[in-house]
N, C-alpha and C positions, 0 to 999 in steps of 0.2 A: 608521548603525545603532545601536540602543540596545544597550549592553553593560553588564550588571549583574552578571556572574558574579564570584565571588571571585577575586582575583588578576589582574584584567583591566584595572583603571583605574589609571593612574599619578597620583601626587600632585605638585602643584607644590611647589617648595622654599621654605622660609622664608628671608627675607633675613637674619635673625639666627640664625646657626648654633647659638648657645647655647640657643635656644628649641626646637630640633628634638626631637621625641619620636616614637618609632616606635610607631604604633598597631597592635597585632597583629590587630585586627578590620577594618582597612581594607585595601582591595585595593592591591597593590603588585607590579607585574609583576617588577621586578628582584629583590625579596625572594623571591617565589614560585619564580622560576627561578634562584635564587642558586647552587645546586649542580647538577651534572649529574644526580645521582640524584633530587633533588627534582623537577627538570623532567621527567625521564622517568617518574617515578611519577605525576605529574599527567597527563601525556599518556595514560598507560595506563588512566586512568579514563574517558576521554572517548568511547569507543565506547558504553559503558553510558549515559553522559549523553545522547548522540545518540539511542540506542535508547529511553530512558525518556521523551524528549520526545514520542515518538509512541505509546508503548505503556504508559506508566505508568498505574496505577490500574485500576479495574474499574467502568465503562469509563474509558478515558484522557481526559485533558483536551485533546483535539484536536478537529478538525472531522470526524473520521472518521464519527461517527454521522450527521451531516447529509449528508456526501458519499455514504454508503451509501444513504440514503433518496433522494437526488437521482438516483442512478444505477440505482435499482430493484433494488439488491442486498438491500435490507432495507425493511421498513415498520414504523413504530411511531408510535403516537399519544402516546408519552411525551415530556415536555419535556426529558429528559436530553440534553445535548449538542446541543440545538436540533433534535432530530429532527422534532418535530411542526410546526415552523415552516419546514421546508424541503420539505414534501410537494410532489411534482411537480404540474403542471397548475394551480397555485394562484397563479401570478405571484410566487412567493417569490424574493427576491434575497438576496445576501450583504451584508446591511446592515453598515455600518462606522461608525456614529455613536457618540460617547461614551455610555455607559450602555446600549448594546444588549445583549440577554440572551446573546449569543454571543461577547462580547468576549474572555473568557478563552480559549475554544476557538480563536478565530481568531488570538490573539496568542502563546500559549504556545510553540508549536513554532517560530514565526518568530523569537522572541527567543532561544531556545536554539540554533537553527541558527547565529545570529550569534555566540553565545558559543563554540560549538564551533570555528567558523572562527577566531575570535580566538585561542583557546588554541593551536590547531594552528599558526597563522601566527607567533605569538610564539615558539613552540618552534623553528620552522624558522629564525627569525632568530638563534638562539643556538647551535644544536646543532653547527654546524661548528667551534665553538670548544671543544668538550668534549674536551680532550686526554687525559683518562683513559679515554675510550671507544675501542674498536677501530674501524677503518674499517667493518667489517661491522655493528657495533652502530649506528654513526651512520647508515649507509645504511638499515638496517632501520627505525630510528626516523623517518627522513625519509619513508620509504615509508608508514608508518602515519599520520604527520601529513598527508601529501598525500591519503591515502585518506579521512581524516576531513573534510578540506576538500572533497573531491569529493562525498562523499555528502551533506554538509550543503548545498552549493550545488545539487546535483542535486535534492534534495527541495524546496528553495525554488523552483526553476524549475518543478518539476512542478505545484505548487499555487498559487503566487502570481504576480501579473502582473509584479512587479519586486522587486529586492532589491539590497543592497550586497554587493560582493565584498571580503573582507578579504584582504590580501596580506602576504607576508613583509616585515618592516621598516616596516610602516605604523604611524604614531603611534597609540598607544592611544586618544587622544581624537579621532582622525580618523574620522568616521562613514562616509566614502566616499560616492560618488555612487550614487543608485538607478539600476540598469541593467535593461533589459528581460529578461524571462524567457529569451529566446534567448541574450542575452549571458551571463547567469548560467550557463546550461547549457553554453555554450562553455567557460567558465572551469572548470566541473566536469569536462568532458571532458579538458581540459589537465591538471588536477590528478590525475585518475585515471591519465593516461598517465605523469606523473612518478612516481606511486606504483609503477607497473610497472617503470619504468626504475630506480628506487632499489632495488626488490626484486631485480632482476637484478644490480645492483651489489653488494648485500649477499651474494647467493649467490656471486658471483665473488670476493668478499673473504674468504670463509671460512664462509658459510652464513647463511641467513635462518630465524629461528624466533621467532614471537611468544610472549611469556609467556602462559600459559593463561588468566590473568584479563583479558587485554586484550579478547578477543572470547570471552566465555563460551560454550563449545560443546564437544561431544564431538570435534570435528575438531581435529587438531593442525595449526596453521597454519605449515607450512614454506613455502618460497617458492612451490612449485607450487600449494598449496591457497590461499594468499593471492592469487595471480594469478587463480585461478578466481573468487574472490569479487569482485575488482575488475572483471573482465570481465563478470560477471553483472549487477552494478549498472549498469555502463556500458551494457549492452544495454537494460536497463529504461529508463534515462533517454533514450537515443537515440530510442526509439520513443514513450515515454509523454509526451514534451514536447509533442507535436502537439496543437493546440487544435481542429482540425477535420479533415475528410477530405482537404482539399487539402494541409494541412501533413503529415498522416500519409502521404500518397502521396509527398511530397517528401523523406521521411526517407532518410538514407543507409543503405539496406537492406543493401548489401554490407558495411558496417561492423557493422551489427547482427548479420548472419549470422556474421561473423568473431568478434565478441565472444561470441555465444552458443555457437559451436563451442569456444571456449576457456573457457567458463564451467563452472558446477557440473555434475558428472557423476552426482551423486546428490542427493537432497533435502538441503538445508542445514538443520541443526538449531541452535537456540539453547538454552542451558542456563538456563531461566527459574527465577526465585526469587521467590515471592510476597511475601517480606518485604523483600529487599534489591535485587531486580532482577538481571538484566533481567526485565521484566514481560511477561505474555503478551498484553496488549492486548485487542482486541475479539473475544474468543472466547466470551463468555457467551451462554447461551440461556435461554429460558423453561423452567422445570422445575416441573411441577405438584406435585412432592413437596417439594423443598428450597426452593421459592419463587424469586422473581426477577421479571423483567419481560419484556415482549415485545421482547426485544432482537434476536432473529433470526427474526422472522416474515418469510417470504420473499414479497415482492410477486409476484403471479402473472405479470407481464409477461414476464420472462425465463425463469423455470423452466418456464413453460407450453410452451415450445418443445420440451420433452421428451415432451409428452403425445401419445398415439396413439389416444385414445378418442373424440376429437371434443369433449370438454368444454372445452378451451382455445379452440377455434374458436368454439363457441357463446358463450363468455364474451366473446370479442372482438367478436362480432356484437351484443352488448348495448350500448346507449349508455353512455358512461363514467359518467355520474351514477347510472345504475341498477344498475351492477355491485355485487354483494355485498348486494343488497336482502334484508332479512330475516335479516341476519347469516349469509348462506350464500355460500360461494365455490365455485369449480369443483373438481371432483375429477379427478385425473389418473391415467392408467395409462401406464406407460412401461417399455420393455425395459432402460432404463439402470439398472444395478445400484447406482448411487449413491443411488437413490430406493427407498423401501419398495416391495416387490413385492406384487401382488395386484390384483384387480379390484373390491374393495369396501373401504370405509374400515376395517371390522373386520379384514379380511384383512391390510391394510397395517399396522395397529397390532399385529397378532399377529406379523407378519414382523419388525418392529423397533420396540422401545420404547426410548426414550433411557435409561431406568433400567437396561436390560440391559447398557448399555455401561459401567456402573460396575464390572462384574465381568469377569473374564477370558473367561467364556463369551459375552459380548456383544461382544467385541473381535475384531478380525482384525489381522494384521500387514501393514504396508505393504511394498512391495518392499525398502525400506531396513531393515526389521526393527523399526520403531517401532509402538506401538499406534495403532489407528484404530478408530472405531466401524464396525460392520458396514455401515451406510449413512451417507452424508453428510447426509441429510435424514430427518426423521421426520414422520409424519402426526399433527397436533395432536389431542389428545383433545377431546371435546365440551365439557369443562369449561373449556378454555383461554379466556382473555379475547380478544375480538376487538372492538376499538373504533376509532373514527376513520372516515375516508372508506371507503366500501364497496369501491372498487376496490383498496384496499390489503389487504383481508382475504385470508387465505390458510389453507389446510388444512395448510401445511407449514412446519416450522422447520428451520433449519440446525443440525445436531447432530454434525458430524464430530468436533469436539474436546470433546464433552461429557465424555469420560473424563478429560480433562486438567482441566477446570473442576471436576469433582466429586471426583476422587481423585488427580490428578497422576500422574507416572510411577512413584512409589513410595509412594503413600498420602497424600501431602500435596497438597491442592488447589493447582493452578496452579503447581506446582514440578516441575522435571525437564526432560528434553530434549523439545523441541517443534519442529514444522515451522515454519520461518521464511522460507525461500526455496525453493519447490518446483522440482525439476528440470523438471517439466512446464511451468513458466513459461518457463524457458530454452529448452526444446524448441519451445514455441509462438512465441516471439520469432523463433527461427530459421525455423520453418515459415512464418510470415507473410512473412518476407523472401524465402523460396524461392518462395512463391506469387506475390508481386509481381514477381519476376524470372523467372517462367516455368519454374521448376524443380519441376514438380508431383509427379513420382514421389518425389523426395527429401522434399518436404513431407508427402506422404501417409504415408510411412514413420514420420515423427515423430508425426503426428496419430494414427495407428493404435495407438501404444503404449498410451495411456490409453483410447482409444476401445474397442479390443478387450478390454482388461482389464476394462472395465466393461459388457460384454455387448452392445456395438453392433457391427454388421458392419463389416469393414474397408472402407476406401475403395479401390476398384480401378480407377476411371476417373481418369486422370491429366490432368485439366484443371480449369478453374474454372467450368465451365458445367453439367456433368452433375450431376443431383441425387445426393445421397448414397444409398448402398445402403439397402435396407429396405422399398422399396415404400410401401404405405399406413402401415407402421409405422416410417417413417424418422424419425431424430432427427439434427439438429433440424428441426422444422417451423417455418418463420419466417413472420411476418405479411407480407402482400402490400400494399405501398403503392399508392395514396396513402391508402386508407381504413383499412388494418390491421384488416379485419373477416374476412378469410379467411387461410389459411395454405398454404404450399407447401414441398416438401422443399428444404432448403438445399443450397448447393454446397460445394465444398471450403473456401472461406474461412469460411463459416458453421459448418462442422464444426470448424474450428480455433478460432473464437471460442467455440463451445459448450464445447470441451475446456478452453480457457483459463479461462473463467468458472467452470466446475465445479471445476477444480483449484486455482484461486487464491483462491476466496471466503474472506474473513476471514483469509488467511494473512499479509497485510501491510496497509499503510494504504490503504484505499479503492481496490483495484486496478480494480474495475469502473468507477469514476468516470473515471479518466484514459484507460482503454482505450476505453470507450464514447464518450468525448469525441472521441478521434481517429477512431474508426470512424463517427462521426455517428449514434450510437444513443441519445444522451440524449434525454429527452422535450423537446419544443419548449418554449422559454422558460426552460430551466434555465441557471443561471449556470455559466460555463465555468471560472472560477478564483476565487481569493480576492484582494481588494485588499491592498495594503500596510496593515497594521493602523493604525488611527487613532493609537495611542500613538506609533508610529514617526513618522508624518507630523507630529504635533504637535511632537515633539522637533526635527524638521527645519524648523519654522517655518510649517507649513501652518495657515492660518486655518480656523475651523470650516466656513465656507462653501466651502472648497476640498477638504474631505474627500470621498471618493467610495467607492462600493460597486461591486459587480459583479452583473450580471443585469439583468432588466427594471426599468424605472423611470427617472424623470428624475434626472439627475445622476450616474448610474452610468457606469462605464468603457465606452467604445465597444467594439464587437465582443466583448462579454462574455456574449452570450446564444446558446444553441443554437437552431438553426432546426429545421424539421420533420425528424424522424429518418428514417433509411434504411428503417425499418419502417413509417413513416406515423403515428407518434404524436407 
């Protein structure tokens, strides 16, 4: 693994001691970790380092933009973050050759995850010798270091086909072997379990409490709150690692349920800072007043499942290449209160304009008391640009966090407490496990929390075959395979998927991508993961002709392409 972070690379010794000079600009693990306080202070900066690898900038330098387009969470013709060259149904692959336009996005997070692993592992190699620290402090610091290792490895496994695992005591110049994503995820699970064990040891030795700067958040991370965070991430990784429906079905759902039940009991917020980080990530929308780009134009394929007017079904019945002809997309009417209400475009725009969300009168409070826009989505004005392939054009933008992008929590754009890990995601992870293990009543109770809150009738049939309530106005209405030209009312599993998509959109890195991958809902021909970046492969001695990508095309990784989706597209 390439390790370029400061303080991570050890230097060879000179043979003539009289010629030795300490270079303060060179990495030197022993010097950086020379004192317990120095080592602990360094460790305490690395959650932010991890976070900024995925969420830095506006938009961040990650593959999130392309992943959102690939999973139908977003559509954009912009070249930013390679969105326009990852459009579904075009045969796009995750190209991995030197000089490819996406090389920075595909490499940045991979490299930083390796750096975070390295720092945490180096710390674990010395912390037991910190005689000036109390046993509780040592155990707390070990828990945090293992947490960093776990979430770094977990995200590598979510998105890449393989990676190296850095361990305690490993030589700083040892790159380690590339392991399969499953092996990397297993290592993440083990690290997160050690984090929980060390947290309990800290509590038993006198108390666990993270310094407030380590995970910037309004949450005070005592032992109980730290454990909730660890369990929540672990539940996400356990389910999200699956590359296809077969792997998703084989997930250890009993463990997912247990982790979710021990996870967040309220929305987890991050205290974002537009200048210093943590950053807010992919929250930007098109704003016809303040300007911007078509960052969050919602592709019609998924959100159309909320339509009860017949517009979505008519759109599906139109040949793919003819959809959006004349710069016109379908108009939807839905009882789901996350969408603008009304039966005409004018009525919907009067119901909710994104500019209204910049002032208190346009905001509402979430159950946790933080601001939210009145609707999650807004109806685009007629002046908004719609360019690119017609089937990507949409009348709707994602607008849930416009208040944060425009004004922030206290008047400073992109600064303040912001939703980072929704409780609804934890609930839906548990609900999916309950459905898959036949515990339908318990699953329905969790699904109904956000479903009823947003104007949809409760699920009252406790099985996975009965259509959801609502009759002709049911939500979701899902495409019927194999042609995907008509729709039918979804079952409990589809209701769970709808809630999860609506509640997690843009809250973390590309949630629709890895969820749709496991559910089998990605468009046919979509790449299922990212290859090890060519920069890493070349350092490991791979020749140019041995580099590989993912997705359709000669020379790409086997089993890296989605088949026909469960919906028929």
